[in-house]
N, C-alpha and C positions, 0 to 999 in steps of 0.2 A: 102232923095235921092232915087231914084228907081235905082235898080241894073237892069243892061243889062243882056240878055239872056246868054252871055259868063261868065259873072261874077258868075251867079247864077249856071249854068254847074260846074263852076271851085268850087264853094263851096261845092255841093253836092258831087263831086268826092272826095275832101278832106276830108270831113267827114266820107263818106262811105270807103275810104281807111283806115281812123283810127278805124273805127267801126269793119272792117274786121280782123283787127290786135289786137284787144282789147281784153282785159280777163274780163272785167266788165264795165259796164256804170252806171251813175248816171244822174238822170235828177232833175234840181232845178229850183226856180223861184227867180229870182235875184233882181226882184223890190225891190226899196227902197236902193240898195247899192250905195256908191257915186262913181265916178270915180277913186278916190285913192284907195278905198277899193278892187274896181275890180281889179286896176293893182296889187295891193297887192296878191290877190287872183290868178291872172294870173303866178306872179313871183313865188309864192310857188307851184304851179302846174308844172310849167317847172321843178324846183328842184327837185320835188317826181316823174318825168315821166308820168305825168298826161296830157293828150290832153283834153284841155277846149276850148270851143268854144261856143259863143253866136250865135245862128242859127234861122232863121225865121222858124216858124213851119212847113211851107209845105215845106220848103227846108229840114228840119229835117226828115219828114215822107219819102221823096224820097231818102234820104241818107241811112236810116237804113233799106229800104226796100230790101228784100233778104239777110239779114243777120240775125245772131241769136238776133239781137237787136230789130227786127219788133214789137215784143212785147209791146215795149214802145210807140207804135204810139199814144195811145189814152193818154199818159201824155203829149203829146206836145199841150198845151194849155196855153195861156198867155205867158209873157215873158220867154223863154226857155233859159237855159245854160246847155249843155251837156258835162259831163266829162267822158272819157273813159281811164282805167287803161291800161297802155302798159306794166308793168314791173311786178306788181303782182296785184292780183283781189281786195285786199282791199285798195289799195293806194288812189283811186278817194273817195271812201266812207269815209276813214279816213279824207283826205284833207277837204272834205265838211262837214262833222261831227264836225270837230274841228273849221272850220270857220264858220259855224252855231251857234256855242257856243259862239264865240266872237262877231259876228255879228246876232241880231235876225231877221234881214230883209232877211236874206238868208234861203228860206224854200227848203227842199228836198221833191220832189213829189214822185219819184220812184227810184227804181233800179234793174237791170238786171244782171244774172250771167248764162252764158250757156243757153241762150234763156229762162230762167225762170224769170217771172216779180215778183218782191217783193215790198210791199208797203214802206211808208217812215220809219215805225216804225222798219223794220228789217236791218236799217242801222247800229245799234251798231253790230250786229253779224256778216255782212260783214267786218266792219271797224277792228273787233277784228281777221280777219284772219292773219296768221304770214306772214311774207315778205318772199322771196325766200331765204334770208340768215338765218332766223328764222327756216324756215320749214327744210332747210339742217342741221342746228344743231340738231333740234328735231331728225330727222332720223339718223345721226351719234350717237346720245345718245343712242338710242334704238339698234342699231347695235353693239354699243361698249359694253352696258351692259353685256351680257352673256361672252364675253371675259374677262371682269374685275373680274366678279364674279369667273369664272374658275381660274383666275390667283391669287385670294385671297384664295381659296379654296386649291389649289396646295400650295401657300406659307403657308398655316397653318400647314401642316403636319410637316414640319422640325422645324418650330416654336413650336409646341406643343412637339415634342421630346426634344428639347432644355430647354424647361421650365421642362420638366419632370426630365431630367438629373441634372438641376440646383437645384430642389427641393431635389431630392436624394442627392446630394453633400452637400446641406445646412443642411439635417437630419443627414448626418454622422458627419459634423462638430459639429453640436450641441451635437451629443451624447458623441463626444470625449474630 
């Protein structure tokens, strides 16, 4: 079924809006996936905050034009599935990597972060990026470490004094 001009403009605007607010993008070939598998992938994408869309290549090229994902232009060949991470940079890569393990028909073509194009082999590195909560926990642990070390050091002084007094007491009791 042919799309009307208004429908094409709406798709381009929607994908462009998603690309403008995205932290990273992944392009994959979905050829060979069943409708049930695609439905499951879309559900998982919604749950993880990933914008997922099957887009015609010409519309995808127009949609990413003028965004930092214009570098993906050459990867829009064949059946194209575009995933944009909205919440954390690694969520789309994690989703498609895990799904590609489960269903071999899904093939990641390329990914992009901050206007830089990466090949499909780099998906593991991007998928291992921490989520926002994990990054905050790491930052707090780094910030908290010097304070904890200072508290332990200051606590060690009276502890050492107490152990010394106890050792002297034990020694005097042993002598008597």
